[in-house]
Structures are given as C-alpha cells and as structure tokens.
VEXLUM-571863 format. One record per residue (C-alpha): x, y, z; residue number from 0. Coordinates in steps of 0.25 Angstrom, whole numbers. Each point is the difference from the previous one (the first is absolute). Layout:
N
((X, Y, Z), NUM),
...
This chain:
526
((80, -1, 15), 0),
((9, 2, 12), 1),
((8, -11, 5), 2),
((-7, -7, 12), 3),
((-1, -13, 6), 4),
((-9, -11, -6), 5),
((-10, 4, 10), 6),
((-4, 12, -8), 7),
((-4, -6, -13), 8),
((-6, -12, 6), 9),
((-8, 8, 10), 10),
((-4, 10, -10), 11),
((-6, -11, -9), 12),
((-7, -6, 12), 13),
((-8, 12, 2), 14),
((-4, 0, -14), 15),
((-5, -14, 2), 16),
((-10, 6, 10), 17),
((-7, 7, -10), 18),
((4, -4, -14), 19),
((-10, -11, 0), 20),
((-11, 10, -2), 21),
((6, 3, -13), 22),
((-4, -13, -7), 23),
((-14, 1, 7), 24),
((-2, 15, -4), 25),
((5, 0, -14), 26),
((-3, -13, -8), 27),
((-3, -15, 1), 28),
((10, -10, -6), 29),
((-7, -12, -5), 30),
((12, -9, -3), 31),
((-6, -7, -13), 32),
((6, -13, -4), 33),
((4, 5, -13), 34),
((8, 12, 5), 35),
((14, 2, -4), 36),
((10, -1, 12), 37),
((6, 14, -1), 38),
((12, 2, 8), 39),
((-2, 13, 8), 40),
((14, 2, 3), 41),
((3, 3, -14), 42),
((-6, 13, 3), 43),
((7, 4, 12), 44),
((12, 9, -2), 45),
((13, -6, 6), 46),
((3, 13, 7), 47),
((-12, -3, 10), 48),
((4, -1, 15), 49),
((-11, -10, 4), 50),
((-11, -8, -5), 51),
((-13, -5, 7), 52),
((-6, -12, -6), 53),
((-13, -9, 3), 54),
((-6, -11, -8), 55),
((-13, 0, 9), 56),
((-6, 13, 2), 57),
((-12, -5, 7), 58),
((8, -8, 10), 59),
((9, 12, 2), 60),
((-12, 10, 3), 61),
((-7, -10, 9), 62),
((13, -2, 9), 63),
((2, 15, 0), 64),
((-14, 3, 5), 65),
((2, -11, 11), 66),
((12, 8, 6), 67),
((-3, 7, 13), 68),
((4, 13, -6), 69),
((-10, -1, -11), 70),
((-11, -3, 10), 71),
((4, 12, 8), 72),
((-1, 8, -13), 73),
((15, 3, 0), 74),
((4, 2, -14), 75),
((12, 6, -7), 76),
((-3, 6, -14), 77),
((14, -1, -5), 78),
((-3, 6, -14), 79),
((-11, 9, -6), 80),
((-2, -11, -10), 81),
((-5, -10, 10), 82),
((-8, 10, 8), 83),
((-8, 4, -12), 84),
((-3, -14, -5), 85),
((-5, -4, 13), 86),
((-12, 9, -1), 87),
((-5, -8, -12), 88),
((-1, -13, 8), 89),
((-15, 0, 3), 90),
((-3, 6, -14), 91),
((7, -11, -7), 92),
((-6, -10, 9), 93),
((-14, 5, -4), 94),
((4, -2, -14), 95),
((3, -15, 2), 96),
((-13, -6, 5), 97),
((6, -14, 1), 98),
((11, 5, 8), 99),
((15, 3, -3), 100),
((7, -12, -7), 101),
((7, -10, 8), 102),
((10, -2, -11), 103),
((11, 11, 1), 104),
((12, 2, -9), 105),
((14, 5, 5), 106),
((1, 15, 4), 107),
((13, 7, 2), 108),
((4, 14, 6), 109),
((14, 6, -3), 110),
((7, 10, 8), 111),
((8, 11, -6), 112),
((10, 11, 5), 113),
((-2, 10, 6), 114),
((-9, -8, 8), 115),
((-12, 9, 2), 116),
((-14, -4, 1), 117),
((-2, 2, -15), 118),
((12, -8, -5), 119),
((-7, -13, -2), 120),
((-5, -8, -11), 121),
((-11, -11, 0), 122),
((-1, -11, -10), 123),
((-10, -11, -2), 124),
((-3, -10, -11), 125),
((-13, 0, -7), 126),
((-9, -12, -3), 127),
((-11, -2, -10), 128),
((-10, 11, 1), 129),
((8, 8, 11), 130),
((3, 11, -10), 131),
((-14, 3, -3), 132),
((-3, 0, 15), 133),
((10, 11, 2), 134),
((-6, 8, -11), 135),
((-14, -1, 6), 136),
((6, 4, 14), 137),
((7, 12, -6), 138),
((-12, 5, -8), 139),
((-8, 0, 13), 140),
((9, 5, 11), 141),
((10, 9, -7), 142),
((-5, 15, -1), 143),
((-7, 3, -13), 144),
((3, 15, 2), 145),
((15, -2, -4), 146),
((1, -11, -10), 147),
((13, -9, 0), 148),
((11, 4, -9), 149),
((8, -10, -9), 150),
((15, 1, -2), 151),
((8, -8, -10), 152),
((13, -4, 5), 153),
((9, -8, -9), 154),
((-12, -7, -7), 155),
((-7, -3, 13), 156),
((-12, 7, 6), 157),
((0, 7, 14), 158),
((-13, 4, 5), 159),
((-1, 12, 11), 160),
((-12, 0, 8), 161),
((-4, 12, 8), 162),
((-4, -3, 14), 163),
((-11, 8, 8), 164),
((11, 6, 9), 165),
((8, 6, -11), 166),
((10, -11, -1), 167),
((3, -9, -12), 168),
((1, -15, -2), 169),
((9, -5, -11), 170),
((-4, -14, -6), 171),
((7, -9, -10), 172),
((-11, -10, -4), 173),
((1, -12, -10), 174),
((-8, -13, -1), 175),
((11, -7, 8), 176),
((3, 10, 12), 177),
((-3, 13, 6), 178),
((10, 10, 6), 179),
((-4, 11, 9), 180),
((8, 12, 6), 181),
((-2, 14, 4), 182),
((12, 4, -7), 183),
((0, -1, -15), 184),
((15, 0, -1), 185),
((0, -14, 8), 186),
((-10, -5, -10), 187),
((10, 4, -11), 188),
((11, -7, 7), 189),
((-8, -13, 0), 190),
((-2, 1, -15), 191),
((15, 3, -2), 192),
((3, -12, 8), 193),
((-10, -9, -7), 194),
((5, 4, -14), 195),
((15, -1, 3), 196),
((-1, -13, 8), 197),
((8, 5, 12), 198),
((-10, -3, 11), 199),
((2, -8, 13), 200),
((-3, -12, -8), 201),
((13, 2, -6), 202),
((8, 2, 13), 203),
((7, -12, 4), 204),
((2, 4, 14), 205),
((-15, 2, 1), 206),
((-4, -12, -7), 207),
((8, -9, 9), 208),
((-9, 4, 12), 209),
((-12, 0, -9), 210),
((0, -15, -1), 211),
((-12, -9, 2), 212),
((-3, -1, 15), 213),
((-1, -13, 8), 214),
((-11, 5, 9), 215),
((-10, 11, -3), 216),
((-2, 13, 6), 217),
((-11, 10, -1), 218),
((9, 11, -5), 219),
((15, 2, -3), 220),
((9, 12, 0), 221),
((13, 1, -8), 222),
((9, 11, 5), 223),
((14, 6, -1), 224),
((8, 11, 6), 225),
((12, 5, -6), 226),
((12, 0, 10), 227),
((-8, -9, 9), 228),
((-5, -13, -6), 229),
((-3, -5, -14), 230),
((-13, -6, -5), 231),
((-7, -7, 11), 232),
((-13, -8, 0), 233),
((-10, 1, 12), 234),
((-12, -9, 2), 235),
((-11, 7, 7), 236),
((-10, -6, 10), 237),
((-10, 7, 9), 238),
((-8, -4, 12), 239),
((-7, 8, 11), 240),
((10, 10, 6), 241),
((12, -4, -9), 242),
((5, 2, -14), 243),
((12, -9, -3), 244),
((11, 0, -11), 245),
((10, -11, -2), 246),
((10, 3, -10), 247),
((12, -6, -7), 248),
((12, 7, -8), 249),
((10, -7, -9), 250),
((6, 13, -6), 251),
((15, 1, 3), 252),
((1, 15, -1), 253),
((15, 3, 0), 254),
((-2, 14, 5), 255),
((2, 4, 15), 256),
((-14, -3, 4), 257),
((-8, -3, 13), 258),
((-3, -14, -4), 259),
((14, -3, -4), 260),
((6, 4, 13), 261),
((-10, -9, 7), 262),
((5, -11, -9), 263),
((14, 1, 6), 264),
((-5, -1, 14), 265),
((-3, -13, 8), 266),
((-14, -2, 6), 267),
((-3, 6, 13), 268),
((-10, -8, 10), 269),
((-10, 5, 10), 270),
((-9, 13, 1), 271),
((5, 12, 7), 272),
((-12, 3, 9), 273),
((7, -2, 13), 274),
((10, 11, -3), 275),
((-10, 10, -5), 276),
((-8, 10, 9), 277),
((-15, -3, 1), 278),
((-3, 13, -7), 279),
((8, -4, -12), 280),
((-8, 4, -13), 281),
((11, -3, -10), 282),
((12, -10, 0), 283),
((9, -8, -9), 284),
((9, -11, 2), 285),
((11, -6, -9), 286),
((12, -8, -1), 287),
((14, 6, -1), 288),
((9, -12, -2), 289),
((6, 8, -11), 290),
((3, 14, 4), 291),
((7, 4, -13), 292),
((-13, -2, -8), 293),
((-8, 7, 10), 294),
((9, 12, 1), 295),
((1, 1, -16), 296),
((-15, 0, -1), 297),
((0, 11, 11), 298),
((10, 8, -7), 299),
((-8, 0, -13), 300),
((-11, 7, 7), 301),
((8, 9, 9), 302),
((-7, 11, 6), 303),
((7, 13, 6), 304),
((-9, 8, 10), 305),
((-2, 15, -2), 306),
((11, 8, 6), 307),
((11, -11, 0), 308),
((12, 1, -10), 309),
((2, -12, -9), 310),
((15, 0, 2), 311),
((10, -10, 1), 312),
((0, 0, 15), 313),
((-14, -5, 0), 314),
((3, -11, -9), 315),
((11, -4, 8), 316),
((-8, 0, 13), 317),
((-10, -9, -7), 318),
((10, -10, -4), 319),
((6, 0, 15), 320),
((-13, -2, 6), 321),
((-3, -11, -10), 322),
((12, -7, 3), 323),
((-4, 0, 15), 324),
((-13, -6, -3), 325),
((6, -11, -9), 326),
((10, -4, 11), 327),
((-9, 0, 12), 328),
((-15, -3, -4), 329),
((-7, -12, -4), 330),
((-9, -4, -12), 331),
((-13, 7, 2), 332),
((-4, 15, -1), 333),
((-13, 5, 6), 334),
((-6, 14, -3), 335),
((-12, 6, 7), 336),
((-9, 12, 1), 337),
((-8, 1, 13), 338),
((-8, 10, 8), 339),
((7, 7, 11), 340),
((-5, 1, 15), 341),
((-3, 15, -4), 342),
((-10, -3, -11), 343),
((0, 14, -5), 344),
((14, -1, -5), 345),
((4, -7, -13), 346),
((3, -15, 0), 347),
((13, -5, 5), 348),
((9, -8, -10), 349),
((10, -11, 4), 350),
((9, -10, -7), 351),
((5, -12, 8), 352),
((10, -11, -3), 353),
((3, -13, 8), 354),
((14, 1, 6), 355),
((8, -13, 3), 356),
((10, 6, 10), 357),
((-6, 12, 7), 358),
((12, 3, 9), 359),
((10, 1, -12), 360),
((-10, 7, -9), 361),
((-2, 11, 11), 362),
((15, 1, 2), 363),
((1, 3, -15), 364),
((-12, 10, 1), 365),
((7, 9, 10), 366),
((12, 1, -10), 367),
((-9, 3, -11), 368),
((-7, 12, 7), 369),
((14, 6, 2), 370),
((2, 1, -15), 371),
((-9, 12, -1), 372),
((5, 13, -5), 373),
((4, 11, 9), 374),
((-12, 8, -4), 375),
((-9, -12, 4), 376),
((6, -2, 13), 377),
((-4, 13, 5), 378),
((-14, -1, -3), 379),
((-5, -10, 11), 380),
((6, -11, 9), 381),
((4, -12, -8), 382),
((-6, -9, 10), 383),
((-13, 1, 8), 384),
((-9, -10, 7), 385),
((-14, -6, -1), 386),
((-5, -3, 14), 387),
((-10, -12, 3), 388),
((-4, -5, 13), 389),
((11, -9, 1), 390),
((12, 5, -9), 391),
((6, 11, -7), 392),
((3, -2, -15), 393),
((11, 8, -6), 394),
((-5, 8, -13), 395),
((11, 3, -10), 396),
((0, 12, -9), 397),
((7, -4, -13), 398),
((7, 9, -11), 399),
((-10, 5, -11), 400),
((-4, -10, -10), 401),
((-11, -4, -10), 402),
((1, -14, 3), 403),
((-13, -1, 8), 404),
((-8, 4, -12), 405),
((7, -9, -9), 406),
((-2, -12, 9), 407),
((-14, 3, 6), 408),
((-7, 5, -13), 409),
((-5, 12, 9), 410),
((2, 14, -7), 411),
((5, 8, 12), 412),
((2, 15, 1), 413),
((12, -2, 10), 414),
((14, -6, -2), 415),
((2, -3, 15), 416),
((2, -14, 4), 417),
((-2, -5, 15), 418),
((3, -15, 4), 419),
((-3, -8, 12), 420),
((1, -15, 4), 421),
((-12, -7, 6), 422),
((-4, -15, 2), 423),
((12, -4, -9), 424),
((-4, 9, -12), 425),
((7, 13, -5), 426),
((-10, 11, -1), 427),
((2, 12, -10), 428),
((-9, 12, -1), 429),
((0, 15, -5), 430),
((-3, 5, 13), 431),
((3, -3, 15), 432),
((-15, 0, 4), 433),
((-4, -11, -10), 434),
((11, -9, 7), 435),
((-6, 3, 14), 436),
((-14, -2, -4), 437),
((3, -13, -7), 438),
((8, -6, 12), 439),
((-10, 5, 11), 440),
((-12, -7, -8), 441),
((8, -13, -2), 442),
((5, 0, 15), 443),
((-15, 1, 4), 444),
((-3, -12, -9), 445),
((-9, 8, -9), 446),
((3, -7, -13), 447),
((-7, -2, -13), 448),
((1, -15, 1), 449),
((-13, -1, 8), 450),
((-8, 9, -10), 451),
((-12, -8, -6), 452),
((1, 7, -13), 453),
((15, -3, -1), 454),
((-2, -15, 3), 455),
((-11, -1, -11), 456),
((9, 6, -10), 457),
((12, -9, 3), 458),
((-9, -12, -1), 459),
((0, 2, -15), 460),
((15, 1, -1), 461),
((12, -10, 0), 462),
((9, 1, 12), 463),
((12, -2, -9), 464),
((2, 12, -10), 465),
((10, 10, -6), 466),
((-8, 13, 3), 467),
((-14, 4, 6), 468),
((-7, 12, 4), 469),
((-13, 5, 6), 470),
((-7, 13, -1), 471),
((-12, 5, 7), 472),
((-5, 11, -10), 473),
((-9, 6, 10), 474),
((11, 5, 9), 475),
((11, 1, -11), 476),
((-8, 11, -7), 477),
((0, 9, 13), 478),
((15, 1, 0), 479),
((2, 12, -9), 480),
((15, 0, 3), 481),
((3, -15, -2), 482),
((1, -5, -14), 483),
((2, -15, -3), 484),
((7, -3, -14), 485),
((-7, -14, 0), 486),
((-14, 7, 1), 487),
((-3, 8, -13), 488),
((-8, 13, -2), 489),
((-11, -8, -6), 490),
((-5, -4, 14), 491),
((1, 14, 5), 492),
((-9, 5, -12), 493),
((-10, -10, 4), 494),
((1, 1, 15), 495),
((-15, 1, 3), 496),
((-1, -15, -6), 497),
((14, -6, 4), 498),
((-1, 5, 15), 499),
((-9, -12, 2), 500),
((10, -10, -4), 501),
((13, -6, 6), 502),
((11, -5, -10), 503),
((8, -12, 2), 504),
((11, -3, -10), 505),
((10, -11, -1), 506),
((11, -4, -9), 507),
((7, -14, -1), 508),
((11, -4, -10), 509),
((4, -14, -4), 510),
((9, -5, -12), 511),
((0, 15, -6), 512),
((-15, 0, 0), 513),
((-7, 11, 9), 514),
((-14, -4, 6), 515),
((-7, 13, 6), 516),
((-13, -1, 8), 517),
((-9, 12, 3), 518),
((-12, 0, 9), 519),
((-9, 12, 2), 520),
((-8, -1, 13), 521),
((-13, 8, 2), 522),
((-2, 6, 13), 523),
((-15, -2, 2), 524),
((-8, 11, 7), 525),
C-alpha cells in the first residue's frame, strides 16, 4: 500500500461501512447462543494487514447506515465485489427467515491487504449454535448447481471454492466457530497459516495496545496503520444525517521519519484559515511549523524533482537557501490551498502562505534572495514584476529554481519555478505568477472562504487548536487533471462517481506523544 496520510485508510474503511452491513444480512444470521465459545477473531487476521474494520452490532450499524442522507438518495459505493454480490441475497435471506433476522449479532471483522484493490479484503465472523447449518442451507439454495463447489485441502484445513453466477469464485474457510470469506484463495491460505503459526494481530503488542476495552461504545471501529506515516491507530465511527465521523488515537511511537512524528515535534496552532483563503478554495491544509527542521526532514524524505529539471547539487543548495530564509522570516503556521481562477476554463491555482512577523525586513531579504539566481535564469524573465489592485501595486518576486514548493505544499507540480509576494502580513508562494495575482485580487475584494456555509459547517466539528488540518471538496478536486495532492490517495479517484458527493475534513492534534486524528466526511445533499 502506498504511503499516504491517515486519511486514506480511515476514509477507505468508512466507505466500506456504507455497504458492508449488507453482508451480514445477505449471507447469514448470527444467533449468539449462550453456550457459544468466545472465539477471538483477531487470532485469524494476518499481522501484515494494513487496516481492520470491526463491529459488534451489525443491526445497529446497518440501521445507522440506512439513515444517512446519501443512503436515502441511493448514493452507494460498492467497494468490493464481495460486498456487491452478497447484497443481492438480502431479500432472499429475509424470506428464508419468517420471524425476521436475529437481533443478536456477533462480531464481524474485515481486513484490508496490499496492494489495496477491491478484491484484497477478507471478511470474518463468529458462528453461534445453528449458524453453520443456516449457511449450508443458504449455499444449497443460492449457489449455482451447474458448477458444484470444489474443496481443497490446505495444511489439514478445508477451503471451499464456490462458483458465482458471473463466473467469479468465492473462497470460504468454515468451522463450527467461525467463517472466513474472500474472493482470493491465497488470502484464505494466509489466514490459515496465521491461525496455525500464532502470529496474528492478537500477538502484535502495538496492535493490542489500541485494541483495549473501550470506555464508551461505538457502532464500529477501524484500526489502521500506514508505513512511514503513522503506526496503529484506532478510530471510532459514528454516523448521522449528512456526516460520517471518525475519532482516533495513536500511541505508537514510530521512530522512522513519518508524517505523524514530525507533527509531534511541533507546537499546536490556533484558529481556522478561512479569512486567508479565496472563496473558490476547494482544497486547503494548515499546519504548525514551530520546528522547521523536522518539517523539512519529512519533506526531504518524499522529495519530488519535476520532469526536465536536473537533480544537481545546485538545486539542493537553492532549496537550503530558501529554507533558511523561511526559517528566519516567517511565523509558525503554514497554509496551502487550491482554488478556481477567475478564468474557470484553466486549471486551478495553487498558493502556499506563511505569516510574517516583520514584513519590511522579510521583503528586504527577499530582494537579495532573488539576486542569487544563476546567469541563465536571470535572462529568462524580469526578476520582479507587479500585481495591481485598485489601491496598490504588489511586487512579485521570481525566485531561483527549487523543489521546495512541492515539499511544503504536498502538491505534485510539473514546474519548478517559484514566485513570491507579500500580502496582508503573509508571504505568498506559488509555482506561477498568475496564481499569486488571482489570490491577491480575490482577497482584496473580500471574496474569502470564511463566509461559506459548508466551510462553517465542517469547522464546527473540529477543534480550533491543532497541529494539522485539511479540507478537500472532491467534486472540484477530481476535475483538476494537472493537480495532484499527496494527501489525497488514488482510491478516491478510482471511486470518483461516489466521492464527488463528499467533502473531507481531517485534523490531527498531539499531546504527550499521543496523536489524536479526527476525520469527518460531509455529504453534499442534492
């Protein structure tokens, strides 16, 4: 799985929750008999998994899912073919249960595996008294009789392969205590290996630390980790109307250069950035930069060199020179944004801004910095131009070639130019001059995001003291073919038809070496 922010796994799992409840309705009924052995499903889950979804009350989960506005408007995402297929059996199984589906539901888990395709998932459930017989009857009635299932012996355990009507196959590992399902036989084999060797998540100390008993109950929980970004993190999930909420905690002190560890080195930042963002902003992030060294080290670890730019020692030296300037002249907050230009036919504009304690001194040093450009660069265009508003002319400085904008903004830019301007006590940086001009003109007219209803609604769910936050309006983000955001994974693009109806808000706070992520998905109702 690619390194991404915690947003990827948490939101990937959230969408699974929008349809996973149908699995339990569609395939079996759990009776939770009093004499049932309390089997620990985590003993089956391979330690290599990247995320696990868990619920102890499927009935409540499905009820809350059905009450979401997106469900009422028939907006569903079929994250995996497994869930999509099993949903078709919902009404048939209901007809087989004349007294209705049982209210007593056992635990269900779903594990996610590399390379993170729609088929790289495994479903686990415990079985109560009589549940195995119910499954057998269901299989006999609904599995195609034209192609009988095949049974394979794997290390003394039976794997049954059921042919589906569409030509696919469903692998099942069934005992009197549990059932495991996947479209990939190799994943079932991995589960059996894990169970026999005893090297499951139940034996992972870092995982078991967050898998402790809860003080308060949640309808569902997601456990996730992303190598290089964050260790095992627990998210409790809640749903209501237009919102899906995830509140998390991470104790794992991962020692590698990671996103969450560089945040732990920073002090918190206060306030939301709406008053310094254009009204057409559809993506922004704000973070604390009280410790520039940790931030730059993290940026160096994912450095990006644009096409056509030589990765030479000169580039590295220019990066260091501009970094020193920022450390000496800027404040403790960094804001990045993507917004629509005045000319909506063009790609979005991208701007990075930092507060500046002493604008006069910072601008004096900026003029010196522009003069460090190579002889070749000096002959390209004027080093200083101007952005004109109704009342003032703002100097725009063209800096030496650098990859620093990409490292600090998380935007994958195709150019290495960097332009700078000062406006309203902040230093603005952008990869093109027009982006700076559009930004200044919009703010000068008072066209800011702070007055947007959707923005205010999203901020009401977040704390005004934090270390990092972002917002992404997927409807507009997916239209930008030239703009990629490292914090927004490819998963959302693959499911753009569903996600374009949502706005993502994410926030991270840190205290006493513990990270507390919060993620909110807001549905944009029709």
